[in-house]
Biopython code that builds the backbone (N, CA, C, O; Angstrom):
import numpy as np
from Bio.PDB.StructureBuilder import StructureBuilder

atoms = [
    (1, "MET", "N", (-7.020, 27.487, 16.334)),
    (1, "MET", "CA", (-6.267, 26.861, 17.390)),
    (1, "MET", "C", (-4.808, 27.299, 17.347)),
    (1, "MET", "O", (-3.907, 26.476, 17.511)),
    (2, "GLY", "N", (-4.574, 28.565, 17.130)),
    (2, "GLY", "CA", (-3.218, 29.072, 17.076)),
    (2, "GLY", "C", (-2.548, 29.072, 18.442)),
    (2, "GLY", "O", (-1.320, 29.104, 18.527)),
    (3, "GLY", "N", (-3.332, 29.039, 19.506)),
    (3, "GLY", "CA", (-2.759, 29.062, 20.845)),
    (3, "GLY", "C", (-2.169, 27.738, 21.284)),
    (3, "GLY", "O", (-1.497, 27.673, 22.313)),
    (4, "MET", "N", (-2.408, 26.682, 20.521)),
    (4, "MET", "CA", (-1.913, 25.360, 20.909)),
    (4, "MET", "C", (-0.533, 25.060, 20.326)),
    (4, "MET", "O", (-0.068, 23.923, 20.407)),
    (5, "SER", "N", (0.130, 26.063, 19.738)),
    (5, "SER", "CA", (1.414, 25.798, 19.105)),
    (5, "SER", "C", (2.563, 25.735, 20.118)),
    (5, "SER", "O", (3.660, 25.299, 19.771)),
    (6, "ARG", "N", (2.333, 26.157, 21.346)),
    (6, "ARG", "CA", (3.385, 26.134, 22.349)),
    (6, "ARG", "C", (3.626, 24.706, 22.819)),
    (6, "ARG", "O", (2.683, 23.984, 23.140)),
    (7, "LYS", "N", (4.906, 24.297, 22.858)),
    (7, "LYS", "CA", (5.245, 22.952, 23.310)),
    (7, "LYS", "C", (5.260, 22.926, 24.828)),
    (7, "LYS", "O", (5.851, 23.813, 25.443)),
    (8, "PRO", "N", (4.625, 21.931, 25.459)),
    (8, "PRO", "CA", (4.620, 21.880, 26.929)),
    (8, "PRO", "C", (5.959, 21.422, 27.509)),
    (8, "PRO", "O", (6.290, 21.773, 28.642)),
    (9, "ILE", "N", (6.723, 20.653, 26.759)),
    (9, "ILE", "CA", (8.005, 20.137, 27.220)),
    (9, "ILE", "C", (9.090, 20.715, 26.318)),
    (9, "ILE", "O", (9.080, 20.500, 25.106)),
    (10, "SER", "N", (10.014, 21.442, 26.911)),
    (10, "SER", "CA", (11.073, 22.036, 26.100)),
    (10, "SER", "C", (12.273, 21.098, 26.031)),
    (10, "SER", "O", (12.367, 20.124, 26.778)),
    (11, "ALA", "N", (13.170, 21.411, 25.132)),
    (11, "ALA", "CA", (14.388, 20.621, 24.992)),
    (11, "ALA", "C", (15.294, 20.791, 26.200)),
    (11, "ALA", "O", (16.147, 19.944, 26.466)),
    (12, "LYS", "N", (15.110, 21.891, 26.936)),
    (12, "LYS", "CA", (15.900, 22.113, 28.151)),
    (12, "LYS", "C", (15.590, 21.073, 29.220)),
    (12, "LYS", "O", (16.415, 20.830, 30.101)),
    (13, "VAL", "N", (14.434, 20.467, 29.156)),
    (13, "VAL", "CA", (14.059, 19.422, 30.110)),
    (13, "VAL", "C", (14.458, 18.051, 29.586)),
    (13, "VAL", "O", (15.007, 17.235, 30.326)),
    (14, "LEU", "N", (14.188, 17.800, 28.334)),
    (14, "LEU", "CA", (14.408, 16.468, 27.771)),
    (14, "LEU", "C", (15.881, 16.139, 27.565)),
    (14, "LEU", "O", (16.295, 15.004, 27.802)),
    (15, "PHE", "N", (16.672, 17.100, 27.132)),
    (15, "PHE", "CA", (18.079, 16.838, 26.832)),
    (15, "PHE", "C", (18.862, 16.353, 28.063)),
    (15, "PHE", "O", (19.574, 15.353, 27.961)),
    (16, "PRO", "N", (18.758, 17.020, 29.217)),
    (16, "PRO", "CA", (19.484, 16.499, 30.395)),
    (16, "PRO", "C", (19.005, 15.126, 30.845)),
    (16, "PRO", "O", (19.799, 14.327, 31.341)),
    (17, "LEU", "N", (17.715, 14.844, 30.677)),
    (17, "LEU", "CA", (17.211, 13.529, 31.048)),
    (17, "LEU", "C", (17.813, 12.441, 30.164)),
    (17, "LEU", "O", (18.172, 11.368, 30.649)),
    (18, "VAL", "N", (17.922, 12.718, 28.878)),
    (18, "VAL", "CA", (18.498, 11.733, 27.963)),
    (18, "VAL", "C", (19.994, 11.555, 28.233)),
    (18, "VAL", "O", (20.496, 10.432, 28.225)),
    (19, "ILE", "N", (20.695, 12.642, 28.469)),
    (19, "ILE", "CA", (22.123, 12.560, 28.772)),
    (19, "ILE", "C", (22.344, 11.766, 30.062)),
    (19, "ILE", "O", (23.240, 10.924, 30.125)),
    (20, "ALA", "N", (21.543, 12.026, 31.074)),
    (20, "ALA", "CA", (21.668, 11.274, 32.328)),
    (20, "ALA", "C", (21.322, 9.803, 32.107)),
    (20, "ALA", "O", (21.955, 8.925, 32.693)),
    (21, "GLY", "N", (20.333, 9.533, 31.275)),
    (21, "GLY", "CA", (19.970, 8.148, 30.976)),
    (21, "GLY", "C", (21.070, 7.384, 30.267)),
    (21, "GLY", "O", (21.157, 6.163, 30.389)),
    (22, "LEU", "N", (21.912, 8.093, 29.525)),
    (22, "LEU", "CA", (23.026, 7.452, 28.838)),
    (22, "LEU", "C", (24.273, 7.351, 29.721)),
    (22, "LEU", "O", (25.037, 6.393, 29.606)),
    (23, "MET", "N", (24.478, 8.319, 30.586)),
    (23, "MET", "CA", (25.710, 8.368, 31.380)),
    (23, "MET", "C", (25.621, 7.559, 32.680)),
    (23, "MET", "O", (26.631, 7.025, 33.137)),
    (24, "LEU", "N", (24.459, 7.464, 33.266)),
    (24, "LEU", "CA", (24.335, 6.766, 34.549)),
    (24, "LEU", "C", (24.727, 5.290, 34.493)),
    (24, "LEU", "O", (25.385, 4.827, 35.424)),
    (25, "PRO", "N", (24.365, 4.522, 33.461)),
    (25, "PRO", "CA", (24.817, 3.125, 33.441)),
    (25, "PRO", "C", (26.342, 2.995, 33.393)),
    (25, "PRO", "O", (26.914, 2.089, 34.000)),
    (26, "MET", "N", (26.989, 3.900, 32.672)),
    (26, "MET", "CA", (28.458, 3.858, 32.636)),
    (26, "MET", "C", (29.042, 4.174, 34.002)),
    (26, "MET", "O", (29.994, 3.529, 34.442)),
    (27, "MET", "N", (28.473, 5.163, 34.670)),
    (27, "MET", "CA", (28.940, 5.521, 35.999)),
    (27, "MET", "C", (28.738, 4.362, 36.972)),
    (27, "MET", "O", (29.606, 4.090, 37.802)),
    (28, "ILE", "N", (27.617, 3.691, 36.874)),
    (28, "ILE", "CA", (27.326, 2.560, 37.762)),
    (28, "ILE", "C", (28.336, 1.443, 37.534)),
    (28, "ILE", "O", (28.833, 0.851, 38.492)),
    (29, "CYS", "N", (28.640, 1.151, 36.275)),
    (29, "CYS", "CA", (29.626, 0.100, 35.980)),
    (29, "CYS", "C", (31.003, 0.447, 36.524)),
    (29, "CYS", "O", (31.700, -0.421, 37.050)),
    (30, "ILE", "N", (31.395, 1.697, 36.403)),
    (30, "ILE", "CA", (32.702, 2.116, 36.924)),
    (30, "ILE", "C", (32.741, 2.000, 38.437)),
    (30, "ILE", "O", (33.736, 1.537, 38.996)),
    (31, "VAL", "N", (31.680, 2.410, 39.105)),
    (31, "VAL", "CA", (31.642, 2.349, 40.574)),
    (31, "VAL", "C", (31.619, 0.902, 41.058)),
    (31, "VAL", "O", (32.270, 0.577, 42.051)),
    (32, "VAL", "N", (30.879, 0.024, 40.371)),
    (32, "VAL", "CA", (30.853, -1.392, 40.756)),
    (32, "VAL", "C", (32.229, -2.020, 40.543)),
    (32, "VAL", "O", (32.684, -2.813, 41.367)),
    (33, "GLY", "N", (32.890, -1.670, 39.446)),
    (33, "GLY", "CA", (34.239, -2.182, 39.218)),
    (33, "GLY", "C", (35.211, -1.714, 40.287)),
    (33, "GLY", "O", (36.045, -2.492, 40.752)),
    (34, "LEU", "N", (35.113, -0.459, 40.678)),
    (34, "LEU", "CA", (35.975, 0.061, 41.735)),
    (34, "LEU", "C", (35.665, -0.603, 43.073)),
    (34, "LEU", "O", (36.570, -0.855, 43.868)),
    (35, "ALA", "N", (34.387, -0.884, 43.321)),
    (35, "ALA", "CA", (34.007, -1.580, 44.553)),
    (35, "ALA", "C", (34.597, -2.984, 44.575)),
    (35, "ALA", "O", (35.071, -3.442, 45.615)),
    (36, "SER", "N", (34.572, -3.663, 43.447)),
    (36, "SER", "CA", (35.166, -5.001, 43.371)),
    (36, "SER", "C", (36.675, -4.945, 43.571)),
    (36, "SER", "O", (37.253, -5.808, 44.231)),
    (37, "LEU", "N", (37.304, -3.930, 43.002)),
    (37, "LEU", "CA", (38.746, -3.766, 43.175)),
    (37, "LEU", "C", (39.105, -3.525, 44.634)),
    (37, "LEU", "O", (40.052, -4.117, 45.152)),
    (38, "LEU", "N", (38.350, -2.660, 45.293)),
    (38, "LEU", "CA", (38.616, -2.390, 46.708)),
    (38, "LEU", "C", (38.400, -3.630, 47.560)),
    (38, "LEU", "O", (39.168, -3.889, 48.486)),
    (39, "THR", "N", (37.367, -4.396, 47.255)),
    (39, "THR", "CA", (37.108, -5.618, 48.009)),
    (39, "THR", "C", (38.237, -6.625, 47.804)),
    (39, "THR", "O", (38.659, -7.284, 48.753)),
    (40, "ALA", "N", (38.727, -6.748, 46.572)),
    (40, "ALA", "CA", (39.823, -7.676, 46.283)),
    (40, "ALA", "C", (41.120, -7.242, 46.948)),
    (40, "ALA", "O", (41.970, -8.080, 47.252)),
    (41, "MET", "N", (41.282, -5.945, 47.178)),
    (41, "MET", "CA", (42.485, -5.439, 47.832)),
    (41, "MET", "C", (42.386, -5.488, 49.349)),
    (41, "MET", "O", (43.321, -5.088, 50.043)),
    (42, "GLY", "N", (41.271, -5.972, 49.867)),
    (42, "GLY", "CA", (41.120, -6.132, 51.301)),
    (42, "GLY", "C", (40.342, -5.031, 51.991)),
    (42, "GLY", "O", (40.180, -5.069, 53.211)),
    (43, "ASP", "N", (39.857, -4.052, 51.245)),
    (43, "ASP", "CA", (39.071, -2.972, 51.851)),
    (43, "ASP", "C", (37.590, -3.280, 51.678)),
    (43, "ASP", "O", (36.926, -2.746, 50.789)),
    (44, "GLY", "N", (37.090, -4.150, 52.542)),
    (44, "GLY", "CA", (35.689, -4.564, 52.445)),
    (44, "GLY", "C", (34.716, -3.444, 52.734)),
    (44, "GLY", "O", (33.652, -3.369, 52.119)),
    (45, "ASN", "N", (35.071, -2.564, 53.671)),
    (45, "ASN", "CA", (34.175, -1.448, 54.000)),
    (45, "ASN", "C", (34.059, -0.463, 52.838)),
    (45, "ASN", "O", (32.968, 0.021, 52.535)),
    (46, "GLY", "N", (35.186, -0.168, 52.190)),
    (46, "GLY", "CA", (35.145, 0.725, 51.028)),
    (46, "GLY", "C", (34.360, 0.124, 49.881)),
    (46, "GLY", "O", (33.607, 0.821, 49.200)),
    (47, "GLY", "N", (34.539, -1.186, 49.665)),
    (47, "GLY", "CA", (33.784, -1.859, 48.611)),
    (47, "GLY", "C", (32.293, -1.852, 48.882)),
    (47, "GLY", "O", (31.482, -1.654, 47.978)),
    (48, "ALA", "N", (31.940, -2.076, 50.162)),
    (48, "ALA", "CA", (30.515, -2.061, 50.515)),
    (48, "ALA", "C", (29.926, -0.662, 50.336)),
    (48, "ALA", "O", (28.799, -0.516, 49.862)),
    (49, "ALA", "N", (30.684, 0.357, 50.711)),
    (49, "ALA", "CA", (30.193, 1.732, 50.556)),
    (49, "ALA", "C", (29.973, 2.058, 49.081)),
    (49, "ALA", "O", (28.971, 2.675, 48.722)),
    (50, "LEU", "N", (30.908, 1.643, 48.229)),
    (50, "LEU", "CA", (30.751, 1.925, 46.805)),
    (50, "LEU", "C", (29.630, 1.106, 46.176)),
    (50, "LEU", "O", (29.008, 1.550, 45.211)),
    (51, "ARG", "N", (29.366, -0.073, 46.706)),
    (51, "ARG", "CA", (28.211, -0.832, 46.202)),
    (51, "ARG", "C", (26.910, -0.101, 46.531)),
    (51, "ARG", "O", (25.975, -0.117, 45.731)),
    (52, "TYR", "N", (26.840, 0.540, 47.700)),
    (52, "TYR", "CA", (25.658, 1.338, 48.035)),
    (52, "TYR", "C", (25.547, 2.573, 47.133)),
    (52, "TYR", "O", (24.446, 2.978, 46.760)),
    (53, "VAL", "N", (26.681, 3.160, 46.791)),
    (53, "VAL", "CA", (26.668, 4.291, 45.861)),
    (53, "VAL", "C", (26.160, 3.835, 44.497)),
    (53, "VAL", "O", (25.377, 4.536, 43.858)),
    (54, "ALA", "N", (26.606, 2.659, 44.051)),
    (54, "ALA", "CA", (26.129, 2.123, 42.773)),
    (54, "ALA", "C", (24.638, 1.813, 42.823)),
    (54, "ALA", "O", (23.921, 2.023, 41.845)),
    (55, "LEU", "N", (24.175, 1.312, 43.961)),
    (55, "LEU", "CA", (22.741, 1.049, 44.115)),
    (55, "LEU", "C", (21.943, 2.342, 44.035)),
    (55, "LEU", "O", (20.893, 2.391, 43.395)),
    (56, "ALA", "N", (22.441, 3.383, 44.682)),
    (56, "ALA", "CA", (21.765, 4.680, 44.608)),
    (56, "ALA", "C", (21.766, 5.204, 43.178)),
    (56, "ALA", "O", (20.776, 5.778, 42.722)),
    (57, "GLY", "N", (22.877, 5.007, 42.469)),
    (57, "GLY", "CA", (22.919, 5.403, 41.065)),
    (57, "GLY", "C", (21.905, 4.636, 40.227)),
    (57, "GLY", "O", (21.307, 5.199, 39.310)),
    (58, "GLY", "N", (21.709, 3.368, 40.531)),
    (58, "GLY", "CA", (20.704, 2.582, 39.828)),
    (58, "GLY", "C", (19.297, 3.084, 40.077)),
    (58, "GLY", "O", (18.469, 3.110, 39.167)),
    (59, "VAL", "N", (19.028, 3.481, 41.305)),
    (59, "VAL", "CA", (17.706, 4.035, 41.631)),
    (59, "VAL", "C", (17.487, 5.347, 40.879)),
    (59, "VAL", "O", (16.407, 5.588, 40.341)),
    (60, "VAL", "N", (18.517, 6.191, 40.847)),
    (60, "VAL", "CA", (18.412, 7.457, 40.115)),
    (60, "VAL", "C", (18.211, 7.192, 38.625)),
    (60, "VAL", "O", (17.467, 7.913, 37.962)),
    (61, "TRP", "N", (18.871, 6.160, 38.097)),
    (61, "TRP", "CA", (18.728, 5.827, 36.681)),
    (61, "TRP", "C", (17.297, 5.385, 36.366)),
    (61, "TRP", "O", (16.733, 5.796, 35.352)),
    (62, "VAL", "N", (16.712, 4.557, 37.221)),
    (62, "VAL", "CA", (15.331, 4.104, 37.007)),
    (62, "VAL", "C", (14.370, 5.290, 37.065)),
    (62, "VAL", "O", (13.450, 5.385, 36.252)),
    (63, "VAL", "N", (14.578, 6.185, 38.015)),
    (63, "VAL", "CA", (13.733, 7.385, 38.113)),
    (63, "VAL", "C", (13.892, 8.241, 36.860)),
    (63, "VAL", "O", (12.913, 8.792, 36.357)),
    (64, "ASP", "N", (15.118, 8.356, 36.356)),
    (64, "ASP", "CA", (15.370, 9.121, 35.143)),
    (64, "ASP", "C", (14.649, 8.503, 33.948)),
    (64, "ASP", "O", (14.042, 9.223, 33.155)),
    (65, "LEU", "N", (14.706, 7.189, 33.811)),
    (65, "LEU", "CA", (14.019, 6.530, 32.702)),
    (65, "LEU", "C", (12.510, 6.716, 32.789)),
    (65, "LEU", "O", (11.850, 6.923, 31.771)),
    (66, "LEU", "N", (11.966, 6.644, 33.987)),
    (66, "LEU", "CA", (10.528, 6.895, 34.156)),
    (66, "LEU", "C", (10.180, 8.338, 33.813)),
    (66, "LEU", "O", (9.129, 8.604, 33.229)),
    (67, "ALA", "N", (11.054, 9.264, 34.174)),
    (67, "ALA", "CA", (10.809, 10.671, 33.842)),
    (67, "ALA", "C", (10.833, 10.886, 32.339)),
    (67, "ALA", "O", (10.033, 11.657, 31.810)),
    (68, "ILE", "N", (11.744, 10.211, 31.644)),
    (68, "ILE", "CA", (11.784, 10.331, 30.179)),
    (68, "ILE", "C", (10.479, 9.821, 29.573)),
    (68, "ILE", "O", (9.923, 10.452, 28.673)),
    (69, "VAL", "N", (9.993, 8.692, 30.058)),
    (69, "VAL", "CA", (8.743, 8.140, 29.534)),
    (69, "VAL", "C", (7.579, 9.092, 29.803)),
    (69, "VAL", "O", (6.738, 9.305, 28.929)),
    (70, "LEU", "N", (7.527, 9.660, 30.993)),
    (70, "LEU", "CA", (6.440, 10.583, 31.317)),
    (70, "LEU", "C", (6.524, 11.864, 30.494)),
    (70, "LEU", "O", (5.498, 12.378, 30.048)),
    (71, "VAL", "N", (7.719, 12.381, 30.289)),
    (71, "VAL", "CA", (7.885, 13.590, 29.481)),
    (71, "VAL", "C", (7.451, 13.325, 28.046)),
    (71, "VAL", "O", (6.787, 14.161, 27.433)),
    (72, "GLN", "N", (7.821, 12.173, 27.509)),
    (72, "GLN", "CA", (7.412, 11.845, 26.145)),
    (72, "GLN", "C", (5.897, 11.640, 26.063)),
    (72, "GLN", "O", (5.278, 12.004, 25.063)),
    (73, "ALA", "N", (5.309, 11.071, 27.088)),
    (73, "ALA", "CA", (3.853, 10.886, 27.095)),
    (73, "ALA", "C", (3.134, 12.230, 27.135)),
    (73, "ALA", "O", (2.148, 12.429, 26.425)),
    (74, "ILE", "N", (3.620, 13.146, 27.956)),
    (74, "ILE", "CA", (3.014, 14.478, 28.019)),
    (74, "ILE", "C", (3.165, 15.186, 26.679)),
    (74, "ILE", "O", (2.239, 15.852, 26.217)),
    (75, "ASP", "N", (4.318, 15.043, 26.065)),
    (75, "ASP", "CA", (4.552, 15.678, 24.774)),
    (75, "ASP", "C", (3.647, 15.092, 23.697)),
    (75, "ASP", "O", (3.149, 15.827, 22.844)),
    (76, "SER", "N", (3.428, 13.778, 23.722)),
    (76, "SER", "CA", (2.582, 13.166, 22.696)),
    (76, "SER", "C", (1.107, 13.501, 22.894)),
    (76, "SER", "O", (0.346, 13.504, 21.927)),
    (77, "LEU", "N", (0.690, 13.781, 24.122)),
    (77, "LEU", "CA", (-0.706, 14.163, 24.357)),
    (77, "LEU", "C", (-1.020, 15.540, 23.801)),
    (77, "LEU", "O", (-2.169, 15.832, 23.470)),
    (78, "ASP", "N", (-0.006, 16.386, 23.699)),
    (78, "ASP", "CA", (-0.235, 17.741, 23.223)),
    (78, "ASP", "C", (-0.273, 17.836, 21.701)),
    (78, "ASP", "O", (-0.774, 18.823, 21.162)),
    (79, "ARG", "N", (0.238, 16.842, 21.008)),
    (79, "ARG", "CA", (0.269, 16.890, 19.552)),
    (79, "ARG", "C", (-1.118, 16.632, 18.969)),
    (79, "ARG", "O", (-1.857, 15.787, 19.473)),
    (80, "PRO", "N", (-1.470, 17.356, 17.911)),
    (80, "PRO", "CA", (-2.766, 17.099, 17.278)),
    (80, "PRO", "C", (-2.733, 15.793, 16.506)),
    (80, "PRO", "O", (-1.680, 15.364, 16.033)),
    (81, "ASP", "N", (-3.877, 15.174, 16.385)),
    (81, "ASP", "CA", (-3.970, 13.931, 15.620)),
    (81, "ASP", "C", (-3.865, 14.245, 14.125)),
    (81, "ASP", "O", (-4.541, 15.144, 13.624)),
    (82, "ASP", "N", (-3.015, 13.499, 13.422)),
    (82, "ASP", "CA", (-2.846, 13.666, 11.980)),
    (82, "ASP", "C", (-3.488, 12.506, 11.240)),
    (82, "ASP", "O", (-2.844, 11.881, 10.398)),
    (83, "SER", "N", (-4.731, 12.210, 11.537)),
    (83, "SER", "CA", (-5.398, 11.053, 10.946)),
    (83, "SER", "C", (-6.067, 11.394, 9.616)),
    (83, "SER", "O", (-6.777, 10.559, 9.055)),
    (84, "GLU", "N", (-5.854, 12.597, 9.108)),
    (84, "GLU", "CA", (-6.538, 13.015, 7.871)),
    (84, "GLU", "C", (-5.934, 12.387, 6.673)),
    (84, "GLU", "O", (-6.386, 12.630, 5.554)),
]
sb = StructureBuilder()
sb.init_structure("model")
sb.init_model(0)
sb.init_chain("A")
sb.init_seg("    ")
for serial, (resi, resn, name, xyz) in enumerate(atoms, 1):
    if name == "N":
        sb.init_residue(resn, " ", resi, " ")
    sb.init_atom(name, np.array(xyz, "f"), 0.0, 1.0, " ", f" {name:<3s}", serial, name[0])
structure = sb.get_structure()
């Protein structure tokens, strides 16, 4: 079974997913804080727009987390069982 040594998921795929999974919550918090600041300063339209941007960031974050889980599942299916 020498042909099964190739990894189906490379680090080039997993590393950006993990980095995005760590950075997106920080970005969302910053955007929500800026939206609150704009709303407090009287710019309700700008605050609402940034809240939608934060919502979109949250959706992207959830998709990223699901992708990480799927990538790890695919990677674990390819590993041989070490039950010996």
